[in-house]
N, C-alpha and C positions, 0 to 999 in steps of 0.2 A: 666353541668351548670344547676343551679337551675332555674325552671320556675317560672314566677311571679304568684301571687295569689291575690285574693281579700283580703284586710286587714282583718285578722281573727276576730278582735274585733268588726267589723261591722256585722259579720255574725254568729259567733259561740261563745259559752262560753265553754272553755275547763275545764271540771270538774275533770279530772285527768291528770297526766303528759303525755307528748307526747311520741314520739318514744324513744326507749331505746338506750343509748350508752353503751359501755362496762363498763364505770365507774358507770353508773346508776345501772347495774345489780349486783354490789358489795355492794350496799347500804343495810342496815339492813332491817328486815321485818317491814311492816307498816300495819295498819288496813285499809282495803278497804271495802266499802259498796257494798255488793252483794244483790240480791233480797232476798235471804234467811237470810241475816243478815251480820254484820261486820265480817271480817275474816282477821287475820294477815297473810300476804304472803310476800315473798321476791321477789325482781325483778327477781332473777334467776328462781323462780317458774313460774312467769308470762311468762318469755321468753321460758322456757322449754315446757310449755303447749300451747305456741303460743296464749296467751290471749291478745286480742286487748284492748288497753286502752279505757277508757270511754270518749266519747265526744258526746255531744248532744247540739243542738241549743236551745236557750231560746224559740224560736218560737215553735219548735216541742214539747218540754216538756209541754208548756202551752196548745198546741193543744190536746195532748193526755189526759191530765188531765181533760180538759173541754169536751172531746168528749163523755164521758160516757163509754168508752171502755178501760180505763187505765189498768185494771187488765189483759187485753190481750196484749195491745200495749207496755207495759213496757218491755216485753221480747225482743222486737226488739232492744232496745238500752241499757238496763240495764244488767250488768254482772250477771252471775249465777254460783253457785258452779258446775253445770253440765258441764261447760266448761272444768273443770279439768278431767272429766271422759269420754269425748267424743272422741272416737277413729276416725281415718280417716287419710287422707293425705291432702297436701296443694295444689295439682294440679290435681283435679278430672277430668278435661276435656282435659288434655294433652296440656296445653297452651305452655309449654316449647318446646315440640316437633313440634309445629306449628308456632313458632316464626321464621320468615325469615329475619327480620332486628330487631335490638334491639327496643322494644316497638311496634312492628308491627307483627300481626299474619295473616296467610293466611291458614285457615283450609278448608273452602268451596270455590269452584271455583269463585263464583260471589262476594264474600264478603271479605273485609279486615277489621281488627280490630286494631285500633290505641289506645294504652294506653297513654293518655295525661297527667296523673297525678297520684300520689300515695296517694292523700288526698281526703277526703269527708267532707261535712259539719257536718255530724254526722256519727258515726261508727255503722253499723248494726252488731249485735252479730252473725248472721248467714252467714256473708260475705264469698263467695267462693274464694275471692282473699285476704284472711288474710295474705298470704305470702308477699303481696305488701302494702296493705292499712295501712296508719299510720306509714310507715317506709320510710327511704330514699332508695328507690329501684333502682336497675340498670335495671329494666325491663320497664322503662318509655321511651317513644320516645324522643330521643335527636337530631338525625340527620334527620330532616324532608326532606332534599334534597334527601338523600339516599332512604327514604321511597317513595317519589314521583317518583323516577326513577324506583323503583321496580314495582309500580303500572302501570306505563307507559309500562313496559316490559311484563305486564300480561293483555292483552286486554280483557280477559274473566272476569276480575274484573269490576263490574259495580257500586258497592256502597261501601262506607266506613262507619263503625260505630266508632265514637269517644267516647271512654269510659275511664275507669280508675280503681279506684278512680272515682271521679265525675268531668267531664270537666267544670262544671259551678262554681267550686271553683276557677278556673283560671280567670285571668283578661280578659276582652273582647279583649284587645290588643293581648294577647297570642292566643286567639281563632282565631283572624284574621290572625296571623302568620301561624297557622295551615292551614287555608283556602288558604293562599298565595301559598301553595305547592299542594293543592288538586284541586282547581277550574280550573286550566289550563289543567288538564288531560282529554282528550276527551272521554276516555272510561267510565268515571264515570258519572252516571246520577242521583245519589242521595247521599246526605250526611246526616247521622243519628247521633244524640247525645243521649246517654243513660244517664239518670239522675234520682236521687231521690230528687233533690233539690226542686221540686214542693211540696214535703211533708215536707222536712227539712227546707227550706229557700225560700219560694215562692217569697218573695220580691226581690230576685236577678233578677227576670224577669221583674221588673219594671225599670230596667236600660235602658234608651232610646237608648243607643249605641248598645244594642242587636238587636234592630229592623234593624239597618243597616247591622248587621252580617247576618241575615236571608235573607234580601233583596239581599245582595250580592250573596248568593247562588242561589237565583231565577233568578237574572239578568244574571248569568252565564249559565242559561238554565238547571239547575239541581233542583231536588226536595229537599226541606228542611224538615227534619223529626225529631221529638223528641219522644223518647221512655221513657215515664214516668214510675215510679215504685211505684205504690200504692198497698200495700198488704192488706189493710183493709179500709173500708169506713170511719173509724174514723180518718184516715190520710188526708182525702180530706177536706181542709179548704176553707173558702170563698175566701181567697187571692189566693189560687191555682186555684180555678175555674175562678176567674176574669182574672188572668193573662194568663191562657190557652185560654180563650175566645178572649182576645186581640191578641194573637199570631195567633190563627186560622183565625181571620179576616184579617190577613196579609198573609195568604196562607200557614202557617206552618201546616204540617200534624202531627197528634198525634196518638200514639199507647201506650198501657199500658202492662207491664208485672208484674206478681205477683209471689211470691214464696209461696207454700203451707207449712205452718209452724205449727207444733204442739203447742197447747195452744194459738195460735194467731188467725189464720183464718181457722182452720180445721173444718169448719161448712158451709154446703151448703147455709144457709140463709145469713151468713155474706158475702161469696163470691158473691152470687147473687146480694146482695145490692151494693157491691163494683163495680161489672161489669155493673150493670144497671146505676149506677151513672156515671161511666166513659162514657158509651154510651150516656147518656143525655148530657154530656159536649162535645161530639164530639171526645172522646178519645176511639179508638177501642181496646177492650180487645184482647190481642195478644197471650201471653203465660201464662199458669199457670205452673210454674216450680216445679218439684219434688225437694225438698231440697236435697243438695248434702252431701255425707259423708265426710265432711271437718273436719279436726282435730280441736277440740275445738268447733264444731258447729253441729256435727252429731245428737245431741239430738233433733234438730228441725225436723228430718225426721219423716214422717208419713208412716206406712206400705202401700205397693202398693194396697192391697185389700181395705183398708180404703180410700186411695187416689182416687181409681176408684169410690167408693161409693159417695165420696164428689163431684167429677167432674160430675158424672151422676145426683146427686141431685141438683147441681147448675144449670145444663142445664134444668132440669125439672121446675125450678122456673123462667127461663128467656123466653122472647118472641123470636120468630124465628130470628128476625133481631139482637138480642143481643147475639146469640149463636156463637160468633166469636173466642173464645179462644180455644187453643189446650193444652191438658195436656201433658207436655213435660219433658223428662229426658235429660239433656245436658251431655251426656256421652263422654268418651274418643273417642269412635268410631263415634260419631255423635249425632245430635239432634234426639231423639227417641220419637215419639208420642205413649203414652200409651193408648191402645184402649179398652181392656176389659179383664176380667178374665172369661174364658169360663167354661162351665159345665164339660169339660174334665180336669179341673184343670190346665190349661195352661194360661199364660199371653200372650195376643196377642199385638204386637207392630208393628210400621211402622217407617222406617227411613224418617223423615221429611227433614233432611240434612245429608250428608255423604261426606267424602273426595272423595270417589269413586262415580262418577256420576251415574254409572250403579246401585248402591245400593239405590239411592234416590227413595222413594216410595215403597221399598221392605217391605213386611209384613213377620214377623217371630214370633215365639213363643218359650217360655221356660216353663218348669214345675214350678208351683208356690210353694214356701216354705212359710209357715205361718211366718209372721213377716218380710219378705224380704222387703227392702226399695230401692234397687238399682239393676241394671242389674247384677252386679257381685255377688249379693246374690243368684241368680237363677242358678241352674245347667244347663249346656248346653244341657244335656239330662239325 
């Protein structure tokens, strides 16, 4: 059954066609505007290369044009020829293997991941869930009762992350339906929402009914958290700052995650400004993710040597209380903190999270190969 969404014309302007049907893929080629210029492509080509269709909100387009950083931020939402040349796969973190109920993953003992929707307000070109987003996916949570029973039967699980897609493209009524199944579970002590809507459509959070949603979580004795997704200071609008402030005043906790992206934010000064601004707003910088080797998006990856230089340079520009982010690789085996490239030519890493509890916190290393961007690019010995 399809889940309800905010009326799209209130929130987004669809600048290209939506998900492909089998009949769509038989249509003749048409000219599509890429960053590098117009190019005639067939729907079959788009499908074969897993090219996500172009969708961007009017708000975000105006924001990035006026930010002074358009030449960097355009790569987040505007398609590029490089998407046809980027090798990789569509499930870099083993999400299929960790799905225990359709639409619900349990990879790490304490945390459950609920995929609430396959849509976003705008489509990020580097998305690691390209296999789902913008499509009519069967990986989205449908049987909330079954998910609730699974969580109850796993008392080690203390928190659930509601993600997608972006949960805030759903109606507030649908979000309440999700809470109906989560809030009565005694072993859960927090509910998180992962969203980029504060960048793409911050006025969504001016909906007064959302205040009731977060209050309901708190009244159930659980923490309400939002993980924002600001990759660049140019994405942080006055509207986003105002609405974050309003929700923080009502007890909602905020964290931010960013992805290290070639040509977008691979600059210590940009990241330091972004994280300092988040800290000023009361949004704790949480993760700086190494971009994943996703088919159609691996051109966003930065080599690990350069990534470590950027992470170190960013920390050097931040005050002590602002140094709260971890440089993370979300790998099939777990969340890996990338620590350093030693004088011995080895990359040192630590498991921040792992399916096996005994591996959490374990430090390990591998020989570095120049140009390597991912753990699998490094020889085991």
